[in-house]
GUBAPA-746177 format. One record per residue (C-alpha): residue number from 1; residue in one letter; x, y, z. Coordinates in steps of 0.1 Angstrom, whole numbers. Example, Ala and Ser with C-alpha at 12.3 -4.5 7.8 and 13.67 -1.06 7.14 Angstrom:
2
(1 "a" (123 -45 78))
(2 "s" (137 -11 71))
This chain:
298
(1 "m" (-545 -62 516))
(2 "s" (-566 -35 497))
(3 "l" (-577 -31 461))
(4 "k" (-572 4 458))
(5 "p" (-543 2 434))
(6 "i" (-563 -13 408))
(7 "q" (-586 18 404))
(8 "h" (-576 38 381))
(9 "h" (-572 11 360))
(10 "l" (-606 8 360))
(11 "r" (-621 39 357))
(12 "t" (-599 40 325))
(13 "a" (-615 8 312))
(14 "q" (-650 23 319))
(15 "e" (-646 56 301))
(16 "h" (-631 38 269))
(17 "d" (-659 11 266))
(18 "k" (-680 26 240))
(19 "r" (-652 45 221))
(20 "e" (-618 18 224))
(21 "p" (-633 -13 239))
(22 "v" (-597 -29 234))
(23 "v" (-582 -6 256))
(24 "a" (-613 -13 280))
(25 "y" (-606 -46 277))
(26 "y" (-569 -50 285))
(27 "c" (-576 -20 311))
(28 "r" (-596 -45 328))
(29 "l" (-572 -76 328))
(30 "h" (-542 -57 341))
(31 "a" (-567 -51 368))
(32 "m" (-575 -84 376))
(33 "q" (-542 -98 374))
(34 "t" (-527 -71 397))
(35 "g" (-556 -78 422))
(36 "m" (-549 -113 422))
(37 "k" (-512 -107 431))
(38 "l" (-525 -79 457))
(39 "d" (-551 -99 475))
(40 "s" (-566 -128 461))
(41 "k" (-570 -149 495))
(42 "t" (-598 -132 518))
(43 "p" (-636 -135 508))
(44 "e" (-644 -99 499))
(45 "c" (-615 -95 475))
(46 "r" (-620 -130 457))
(47 "k" (-655 -123 451))
(48 "y" (-645 -89 435))
(49 "l" (-622 -105 417))
(50 "v" (-645 -132 403))
(51 "k" (-669 -109 390))
(52 "l" (-642 -87 373))
(53 "m" (-633 -124 357))
(54 "d" (-665 -126 347))
(55 "q" (-670 -95 330))
(56 "l" (-636 -102 310))
(57 "e" (-652 -135 297))
(58 "m" (-679 -114 286))
(59 "m" (-658 -88 267))
(60 "k" (-639 -114 253))
(61 "k" (-670 -134 236))
(62 "e" (-683 -98 223))
(63 "l" (-651 -90 208))
(64 "s" (-638 -127 198))
(65 "d" (-640 -112 158))
(66 "n" (-614 -86 169))
(67 "e" (-578 -92 162))
(68 "s" (-561 -72 191))
(69 "i" (-581 -97 213))
(70 "s" (-577 -125 195))
(71 "q" (-540 -123 186))
(72 "e" (-515 -108 215))
(73 "i" (-490 -93 195))
(74 "v" (-519 -71 175))
(75 "g" (-536 -64 209))
(76 "n" (-498 -53 221))
(77 "a" (-494 -28 190))
(78 "h" (-530 -16 197))
(79 "i" (-526 -7 231))
(80 "e" (-487 5 227))
(81 "n" (-497 30 195))
(82 "y" (-525 42 220))
(83 "a" (-502 50 250))
(84 "l" (-477 63 229))
(85 "k" (-499 86 208))
(86 "m" (-509 102 243))
(87 "f" (-478 107 258))
(88 "l" (-462 125 223))
(89 "y" (-492 146 225))
(90 "a" (-488 158 262))
(91 "d" (-450 157 256))
(92 "s" (-452 181 225))
(93 "e" (-473 205 247))
(94 "d" (-448 206 274))
(95 "r" (-419 210 252))
(96 "s" (-435 244 234))
(97 "g" (-447 255 267))
(98 "h" (-481 248 263))
(99 "f" (-492 239 297))
(100 "h" (-532 229 305))
(101 "k" (-552 204 324))
(102 "n" (-559 181 291))
(103 "m" (-522 179 287))
(104 "i" (-515 168 325))
(105 "k" (-548 142 321))
(106 "s" (-529 131 286))
(107 "f" (-492 123 304))
(108 "y" (-513 107 339))
(109 "t" (-532 87 315))
(110 "s" (-506 70 289))
(111 "s" (-486 60 321))
(112 "l" (-515 39 333))
(113 "l" (-516 26 299))
(114 "f" (-479 19 302))
(115 "d" (-487 -2 332))
(116 "v" (-515 -22 309))
(117 "l" (-487 -33 287))
(118 "s" (-474 -55 317))
(119 "v" (-500 -81 304))
(120 "f" (-481 -90 276))
(121 "g" (-450 -93 295))
(122 "e" (-422 -72 307))
(123 "l" (-418 -35 299))
(124 "s" (-391 -25 272))
(125 "d" (-367 -1 289))
(126 "e" (-378 28 269))
(127 "n" (-416 23 280))
(128 "i" (-403 18 315))
(129 "q" (-388 55 311))
(130 "h" (-422 70 293))
(131 "r" (-442 56 321))
(132 "k" (-419 72 350))
(133 "y" (-413 102 332))
(134 "a" (-453 107 325))
(135 "k" (-462 102 356))
(136 "w" (-435 125 371))
(137 "k" (-446 152 345))
(138 "a" (-483 152 355))
(139 "a" (-472 155 392))
(140 "y" (-450 181 386))
(141 "i" (-469 204 360))
(142 "h" (-500 200 383))
(143 "n" (-482 212 414))
(144 "c" (-469 240 397))
(145 "l" (-503 251 383))
(146 "k" (-519 249 417))
(147 "n" (-489 272 436))
(148 "g" (-489 296 404))
(149 "e" (-456 287 391))
(150 "t" (-447 283 354))
(151 "p" (-434 248 346))
(152 "q" (-404 243 334))
(153 "p" (-405 225 298))
(154 "g" (-391 191 288))
(155 "p" (-375 168 312))
(156 "i" (-353 196 330))
(157 "g" (-350 188 372))
(158 "m" (-363 156 371))
(159 "e" (-333 141 389))
(160 "g" (-342 163 420))
(161 "e" (-381 156 419))
(162 "a" (-397 132 444))
(163 "y" (-411 104 425))
(164 "d" (-436 80 440))
(165 "d" (-448 49 421))
(166 "e" (-480 54 441))
(167 "f" (-490 88 421))
(168 "g" (-524 93 419))
(169 "a" (-539 62 440))
(170 "e" (-550 84 465))
(171 "g" (-569 111 438))
(172 "g" (-594 110 411))
(173 "g" (-631 110 405))
(174 "p" (-657 89 418))
(175 "s" (-645 50 401))
(176 "q" (-682 40 392))
(177 "e" (-668 9 380))
(178 "p" (-659 -11 412))
(179 "q" (-692 -3 432))
(180 "n" (-683 -29 458))
(181 "l" (-642 -26 458))
(182 "p" (-634 -40 490))
(183 "h" (-619 -10 512))
(184 "s" (-637 8 490))
(185 "q" (-627 48 488))
(186 "p" (-641 80 493))
(187 "s" (-658 97 466))
(188 "f" (-651 125 452))
(189 "h" (-678 145 428))
(190 "g" (-677 176 404))
(191 "h" (-647 202 403))
(192 "p" (-610 192 413))
(193 "s" (-614 219 440))
(194 "n" (-637 197 458))
(195 "q" (-608 168 461))
(196 "p" (-590 166 496))
(197 "p" (-562 187 499))
(198 "v" (-528 177 477))
(199 "s" (-498 174 499))
(200 "n" (-473 155 476))
(201 "f" (-470 141 441))
(202 "s" (-488 110 451))
(203 "n" (-519 123 460))
(204 "i" (-528 145 433))
(205 "p" (-563 144 424))
(206 "i" (-572 142 384))
(207 "p" (-602 157 370))
(208 "p" (-631 145 351))
(209 "g" (-623 136 316))
(210 "s" (-589 126 325))
(211 "h" (-589 93 308))
(212 "a" (-603 107 277))
(213 "p" (-578 103 246))
(214 "a" (-553 133 244))
(215 "n" (-570 151 211))
(216 "t" (-608 149 229))
(217 "p" (-620 173 250))
(218 "a" (-612 178 287))
(219 "e" (-650 171 298))
(220 "v" (-669 142 283))
(221 "p" (-702 151 269))
(222 "h" (-733 139 283))
(223 "p" (-745 104 267))
(224 "e" (-777 125 254))
(225 "a" (-752 149 237))
(226 "e" (-737 145 201))
(227 "p" (-706 124 202))
(228 "v" (-674 144 195))
(229 "k" (-654 132 170))
(230 "p" (-611 131 178))
(231 "v" (-594 158 161))
(232 "p" (-560 139 146))
(233 "v" (-531 156 161))
(234 "p" (-508 175 138))
(235 "r" (-477 154 129))
(236 "t" (-446 157 108))
(237 "m" (-448 134 83))
(238 "p" (-415 114 79))
(239 "v" (-396 111 50))
(240 "v" (-393 79 30))
(241 "d" (-357 65 27))
(242 "p" (-356 63 -11))
(243 "s" (-331 31 -2))
(244 "l" (-360 12 8))
(245 "l" (-384 18 -22))
(246 "n" (-369 -9 -46))
(247 "n" (-351 -29 -22))
(248 "t" (-349 -68 -22))
(249 "q" (-333 -90 3))
(250 "e" (-295 -90 6))
(251 "g" (-274 -117 -10))
(252 "d" (-270 -150 15))
(253 "m" (-286 -132 44))
(254 "r" (-308 -153 61))
(255 "l" (-337 -139 87))
(256 "t" (-339 -157 121))
(257 "p" (-372 -162 139))
(258 "e" (-371 -132 160))
(259 "d" (-363 -111 130))
(260 "f" (-395 -123 113))
(261 "t" (-413 -119 148))
(262 "r" (-399 -84 151))
(263 "a" (-409 -76 114))
(264 "q" (-442 -88 119))
(265 "k" (-446 -65 152))
(266 "y" (-440 -33 135))
(267 "c" (-463 -44 106))
(268 "k" (-490 -49 132))
(269 "y" (-480 -15 152))
(270 "a" (-487 1 116))
(271 "g" (-517 -12 113))
(272 "s" (-527 1 148))
(273 "a" (-515 36 139))
(274 "l" (-539 36 108))
(275 "q" (-567 27 130))
(276 "y" (-558 64 145))
(277 "e" (-551 80 114))
(278 "d" (-517 85 122))
(279 "v" (-500 82 88))
(280 "g" (-466 92 102))
(281 "t" (-463 63 128))
(282 "a" (-476 41 103))
(283 "i" (-449 49 77))
(284 "q" (-420 47 103))
(285 "n" (-431 11 112))
(286 "l" (-436 0 80))
(287 "q" (-398 12 72))
(288 "k" (-387 -6 99))
(289 "a" (-402 -35 89))
(290 "l" (-389 -35 53))
(291 "k" (-353 -26 63))
(292 "l" (-351 -54 88))
(293 "l" (-361 -76 61))
(294 "t" (-342 -68 35))
(295 "t" (-307 -62 53))
(296 "g" (-313 -79 84))
(297 "k" (-307 -51 107))
(298 "e" (-326 -25 124))
């Protein structure tokens, strides 16, 4: 069996190696786990997967001081926040009627990162819907712009569109990471116009830079160029609930172990959001944690 389905996750890893090594690590971990399920028997695939495992071990040692690697709950929060930030940027642009390549790229890359969350366990229903919607939106808007049509903002018409779980598996730029990938795919260089013809949603070429964070330029600068600093995406600041400011735990209310785990998760989410200077998301998650700890309810 071919290892083709892991190609885009490996490319995502490669493009995040320098700016987001935690994202790169978990993208490779997801690719390795998926590859083992696809084909770990044939010598060619097994050899490739063993090399990928060795690379993961090396990365784990290099990042051993990073809590997102050493603590699974922190890593989960880090990847989920990163995926949601890209998704929310693309969704905001979409609903505002601002259709462009970087928005399409952000939708599709966020869908890949929602895939990656499966390394921490089953995806939540919400993230499953985010993943499906992001893939569909990337396909729908790409085809509309390609055909000279104006896309409809928001989720309108989703039910009527063909949806393919293998979206993007055939497209994309050259993946330099899996150089010895069994059943290797043809590489397409340069502008998307050099890509093979697109016939349906599952065969959409993703232009260069498609895996860049939503707030970075579409084109990745050359190594010798000055690095481009991400510009924080404007976000409405949530209103702090006054009732939470001076709250203490209510009466005889007792928290369950699950409550403590959820509160800890919200705090980790907040910490991860602050790494991206996303104050709004940090406040929202801290409010959720405080409410849970003081009332036992979310």
